[in-house]
C-alpha angles and dihedrals in degrees: 000000000000110000099184115140090327092077113130092229139008092219130013117195112201113209130051098215125111095275093052094046093046089052095046093045093050093046089052091049095046096044109032112193097037114124103238126178134183119209118205120180094206127070091253141028123263094023098145132025095357096051097039104050131104094268093235123153098213121212096207105252099140104051132100109264110252094021122125087245092059095044096044093046096049092047092039096054091058094040093049093053091046091050090052092051092050094049102036097250115154118242135155128214097216103156126229131257116205102200125203110207100178138037089246090063096053096081090048089050090055091051089052089052090054091048093049090052091047088053091054097249130146106244133170131198110231122203124220092256093048091047090054091048094050097037108023093178094055124085122203145129094239141332146206117233119210108188096191097069119105147164133246143152105260092191089062091049090051093050089050090052089050091053090050090050092052091045088056091053099266128138131233118197116191125189084036113128117182106227098172138016121201113189117198134176095267103032149331129273117207121197116203123212088251090061093252115141124218127184127206139172091227139007131210113193118204095162104148111203090014096048095107093050093053091044092053089055085064096044097262136111093049093151100032134076133181113238115194120224120189118222112203122204137189127203119222119231122264091261087066097051091112099036091116134022098194134044105272116210133174122233101269127232103251095215092062130067092221123092098210133238112322140174114246127184104216128215087245089070099254134098128241130196121208167347117213118182116241125170107250122215092209131044087234094034101141093157129055094245096050111118129169112191093208093050093045093048092051090052096046095050093048108094093212091060092052090051092050091052092048093048095046104032095126094048092045094051091047092052090047090053090049088053093051096044119056088192092059090047089052090053090060089055095044092059087083102010103045098173095068117113133195090256089062093065114089127176118272131173116277125225136215123228115207103218118188114218127190124228090255092056102260118146103227109230102182134060115280124199125177130184144202125190093280106014138067120199126197098208099173124025103161127177124325087043093115092052089044098045097111097052090040090054090049090049092051090047088054090051091047093050093049099037099041093045117258104324091202088074090066092065 
């Protein structure tokens, strides 16, 4: 097939989450006149990771100085708040308290302080008495206060990006799942699950839990697999809507990529607690009983998955028990909010984290992007990807312009 100027689109972005929409929007703004389309397999944008996360605008305290995570998060926090101001999207700059509840956590808290300073963040040590004064419902020995953290609805941001893309002449196709990608010398053919064929000069895949599958269609991701982890949340009752003023986080375990169960005041006016991190048996396994044989078989046969299970069996079983027992889940919350009772925990939608794992069993902590001649694949976009979506989109647009050969010349 000769694509030539008859190609349906210049660029197709696969994935209607916040990273995909940020990328498509910024490409359309930088290169007006290009035919850009976003494919989303669900009926609406932001249906999975983007629309099911904690809604936190992270400041960047946790991440290795100099890493893409640290840079994107720091830049993204500022950019996200500015984007919200420009487009009338509600957000709140609440600040985050990282609370140490045991003497064993105090040295880790100090290391987080050092890391926050190294990442250029404003950070304050908070004594036990000051913590009690500022957050009377929270118990702890000490805390770190990060003023730059905030809350927002990332689904609303994504839909706004989609509107801006359409305003710039772009296309959004929902209910459009890419089932096959055929890259040729002069373009890319995309087959949808409906049998419809699309052609494009270039493809950018921001497909979340399906990122590895799309990449393998293009000969990439040979030593990487996406392992889904479910994060389960509860919503506190209306009588607890003002139980905290800040975001309340535990001191995380540094060997794990998960931050632990935390209390988050949401822009909707209520408070959530969560998430935990439970291995999911389906890439869209939002409930404990969800199981997809194909997804499970792919995980089990991947050697990196078996290594992760072996190395983290105690932690995994503990998280599974916390998932099955609301009382155990409550105990995680009561470490720093002791007045909570079982009756305070109400059901709230779970989320899925797409965690890239290497063949040797390493959990990949930083962003990972791979390329072929005509495709770019975002293979790992871990938290804080939502916070970092604007600088990530700009970064991918830079790669596209350089790698695909001066996109401006296509206009």
